[in-house]
C-alpha positions as CSV (number, residue, x, y, z in Angstrom):
1,M,0.0,0.1,0.0
2,I,1.2,3.4,-1.2
3,T,1.1,5.9,1.7
4,P,2.2,9.6,1.4
5,E,5.7,8.8,3.0
6,T,6.3,6.3,0.4
7,T,4.9,7.8,-2.7
8,P,7.4,8.8,-5.3
9,I,8.2,12.8,-5.3
10,K,8.3,14.0,-9.0
11,P,11.8,15.6,-9.6
12,V,11.5,19.3,-10.1
13,T,12.4,20.0,-13.6
14,L,13.8,23.1,-15.3
15,K,10.1,23.0,-17.0
16,D,8.9,23.7,-13.4
17,V,11.3,26.4,-12.6
18,K,10.7,28.3,-15.8
19,A,7.0,27.9,-15.2
20,N,6.8,29.1,-11.5
21,H,5.4,32.5,-11.4
22,K,7.8,33.5,-8.5
23,V,10.9,32.9,-10.7
24,K,9.5,34.5,-14.1
25,T,8.5,37.6,-11.6
26,L,11.7,38.0,-9.9
27,I,13.9,37.4,-12.9
28,D,11.7,40.3,-14.5
29,G,12.1,42.4,-11.6
30,A,16.0,41.9,-11.4
31,N,16.2,42.8,-15.3
32,E,14.1,46.0,-14.6
33,L,16.2,47.0,-11.6
34,L,19.5,46.9,-13.8
35,R,17.9,48.4,-16.5
36,A,17.2,51.3,-14.3
37,M,21.1,51.2,-13.3
38,G,22.2,51.3,-16.8
39,Y,23.3,47.8,-17.1
40,T,22.8,45.2,-20.1
41,E,19.9,42.8,-20.3
42,H,20.0,40.1,-17.4
43,G,16.5,38.8,-18.2
44,H,15.2,35.7,-19.5
45,R,17.0,36.0,-22.7
46,H,20.3,35.9,-20.6
47,V,19.4,33.4,-18.3
48,G,17.9,31.2,-21.1
49,I,21.4,31.2,-23.0
50,V,23.4,30.6,-20.1
51,S,21.1,27.6,-19.1
52,G,21.6,26.5,-22.8
53,I,25.4,26.7,-22.7
54,T,25.8,25.2,-19.5
55,K,23.8,22.3,-20.8
56,H,26.1,22.1,-23.7
57,I,29.3,21.9,-21.8
58,M,28.0,19.4,-19.2
59,E,26.6,17.2,-21.8
60,N,30.1,16.9,-23.7
61,L,31.7,16.1,-20.3
62,H,29.1,13.1,-20.0
63,M,27.9,14.2,-16.8
64,P,24.7,12.4,-15.2
65,E,21.4,13.7,-16.7
66,R,19.8,14.8,-13.7
67,E,23.2,16.9,-12.7
68,I,23.0,18.6,-16.2
69,E,19.3,19.5,-15.2
70,L,20.4,20.8,-12.0
71,G,23.0,22.7,-13.8
72,Q,20.4,24.3,-16.2
73,I,18.2,25.2,-13.2
74,A,21.2,26.8,-11.5
75,A,21.9,28.6,-14.5
76,Y,18.4,29.8,-15.1
77,M,18.2,31.1,-11.5
78,H,21.8,32.6,-11.2
79,D,21.2,36.3,-11.5
80,I,17.5,36.1,-9.6
81,G,19.5,38.2,-6.7
82,N,19.7,41.4,-8.8
83,V,15.9,41.8,-7.7
84,I,17.5,43.1,-4.5
85,N,20.9,44.9,-5.7
86,R,23.4,44.4,-7.8
87,Q,26.0,44.1,-4.9
88,D,26.3,40.7,-3.6
89,H,23.6,39.5,-5.8
90,P,25.2,36.0,-6.0
91,I,24.7,35.5,-2.3
92,S,20.9,36.7,-2.0
93,G,20.2,35.1,-5.1
94,A,21.2,31.7,-3.7
95,N,19.2,32.6,-0.6
96,I,16.2,33.1,-2.9
97,A,16.9,30.1,-5.1
98,F,17.0,28.1,-1.6
99,T,13.3,29.3,-0.8
100,I,11.7,28.9,-3.9
101,L,13.3,25.2,-4.6
102,N,12.5,24.1,-1.1
103,E,9.1,25.3,-1.6
104,M,8.8,23.2,-5.0
105,G,9.7,20.1,-3.1
106,M,13.3,19.7,-4.4
107,P,15.5,17.8,-2.0
108,P,18.6,19.6,-0.1
109,E,20.7,17.2,-1.7
110,E,19.8,18.6,-5.1
111,I,19.5,22.2,-3.7
112,A,23.2,22.4,-2.3
113,P,25.3,22.0,-5.5
114,I,22.7,24.6,-7.0
115,L,23.3,27.1,-4.4
116,G,27.1,27.0,-4.5
117,A,27.1,27.4,-8.5
118,I,25.0,30.5,-7.8
119,G,26.7,31.7,-5.1
120,N,30.0,31.6,-7.0
121,H,29.5,32.9,-10.6
122,E,30.7,36.5,-10.1
123,E,34.3,37.2,-10.9
124,L,35.1,39.4,-8.1
125,V,34.0,36.9,-5.3
126,G,33.2,33.7,-6.7
127,T,35.4,30.6,-7.7
128,P,34.6,27.5,-9.8
129,I,33.8,24.7,-7.3
130,S,32.3,22.1,-9.3
131,V,31.8,21.0,-12.8
132,M,28.3,22.3,-12.6
133,S,29.5,25.9,-11.1
134,A,32.3,26.1,-14.1
135,A,30.0,25.4,-16.8
136,L,27.5,28.3,-15.5
137,I,30.5,30.5,-15.3
138,V,31.5,30.1,-18.8
139,G,28.2,30.4,-19.9
140,D,27.5,33.6,-17.9
141,K,30.6,35.2,-19.2
142,S,30.4,34.2,-22.7
143,D,27.1,36.0,-23.1
144,V,28.2,39.2,-24.9
145,H,26.1,40.6,-27.8
146,R,24.2,43.5,-28.8
147,S,21.0,42.2,-28.0
148,R,21.8,42.6,-24.4
149,V,22.1,46.2,-24.9
150,Q,19.1,48.1,-23.1
151,N,20.1,51.7,-23.8
152,P,18.1,53.0,-26.8
153,I,20.2,56.1,-27.4
154,L,23.2,55.3,-29.5
155,E,24.6,58.3,-28.3
156,T,24.7,57.8,-24.8
157,F,26.4,54.4,-25.1
158,D,29.4,53.6,-22.2
159,I,32.0,51.3,-22.8
160,H,29.8,48.6,-21.8
161,D,27.1,49.7,-24.3
162,R,29.5,49.8,-27.0
163,V,31.5,46.6,-26.7
164,N,28.2,44.5,-26.4
165,Y,26.7,46.4,-29.1
166,A,29.7,45.8,-31.1
167,V,29.4,41.9,-31.0
168,E,27.4,40.4,-33.7
169,R,27.8,37.2,-33.0
170,S,28.9,35.0,-30.0
171,R,29.5,31.5,-30.0
172,V,30.9,28.8,-27.4
173,E,32.3,25.6,-29.2
174,M,33.7,22.9,-27.3
175,F,36.5,20.5,-28.6
176,P,36.6,17.4,-26.7
177,D,39.5,16.0,-28.9
178,T,41.9,19.0,-28.0
179,K,40.2,19.8,-24.5
180,T,39.4,23.3,-25.7
181,I,36.6,25.4,-25.1
182,R,36.7,28.5,-27.3
183,L,34.5,31.7,-27.5
184,E,34.1,32.8,-31.0
185,L,33.3,36.5,-31.5
186,V,32.4,38.7,-34.6
187,I,32.7,42.1,-33.7
188,D,32.1,45.3,-35.6
189,T,35.0,47.4,-34.9
190,Q,33.1,50.7,-36.0
191,F,31.5,50.5,-32.7
192,A,34.3,49.0,-30.3
193,S,37.6,47.6,-30.7
194,V,38.8,44.2,-29.8
195,M,41.4,46.0,-27.3
196,E,38.3,47.5,-25.6
197,Y,36.7,44.3,-25.3
198,F,39.7,43.0,-23.1
199,E,39.6,46.3,-21.2
200,I,36.3,45.5,-19.5
201,F,36.1,41.6,-19.9
202,L,39.6,40.6,-19.2
203,S,38.7,39.6,-15.5
204,R,35.8,37.6,-17.1
205,M,37.9,35.7,-19.5
206,L,40.4,34.9,-16.6
207,M,37.6,33.4,-14.7
208,C,36.6,31.6,-17.7
209,K,40.1,29.8,-17.9
210,K,39.9,29.0,-14.2
211,A,36.7,27.5,-14.8
212,C,37.9,25.3,-18.0
213,A,40.8,24.4,-16.0
214,L,38.6,22.6,-13.4
215,F,37.3,19.9,-15.6
216,G,40.7,19.5,-17.6
217,Y,40.0,22.1,-20.7
218,R,41.7,25.1,-21.9
219,F,39.9,28.1,-22.7
220,S,40.6,30.3,-25.9
221,L,39.1,33.2,-27.5
222,Q,38.8,34.0,-31.5
223,A,37.6,37.4,-32.2
224,N,37.2,38.2,-36.1
225,G,39.0,34.9,-36.9
226,T,41.9,35.7,-35.0
227,L,42.9,33.3,-32.5
228,L,44.0,34.9,-29.1
229,E,45.5,32.1,-26.7
């Protein structure tokens, strides 16, 4: 006889998280707060792309299917703390994620690695502490594209707006044979130079290098067809 105590609990899926009203509302709120502060897009587009890259990396590393889905959930919720403040948003985001995932019935054994990945994705204070965490970092720091620019007035672009707007194509390629992950960029240099890209994103690229090293890969960058290693 099946009792409430023995009834199998349905695992919380990425689809469940995406459909959760609190998650959707808080991600919208986080992006609106950052828009008001002059930041690039950190809404559903961004977290969806980061979640996809995280999945791509973890699949190529042949991680367990459930762990891959947990990585996608971590990536989808990684910026939710921006709804409070940009400062310390990985820590506040991990706290928010715990509350929501716990309410949804996810067991603490699955919540724990998600919190570690969310809490360590920022380059100033974070460090890659697991494959999930490292994959999320690469996905997050690789999302540079003109579609992220939220400032509608070209004449008032700051360097972050210009560099993001200059990137016409951004793609993460993984080469298991050579143990290499490469970020490939196509940059329109009339808006920003490759040097300006490094000026504002060097710390992010260094964090990607550290993240890739965790799972035995080398990180490289290709800009306008030129390989930079």
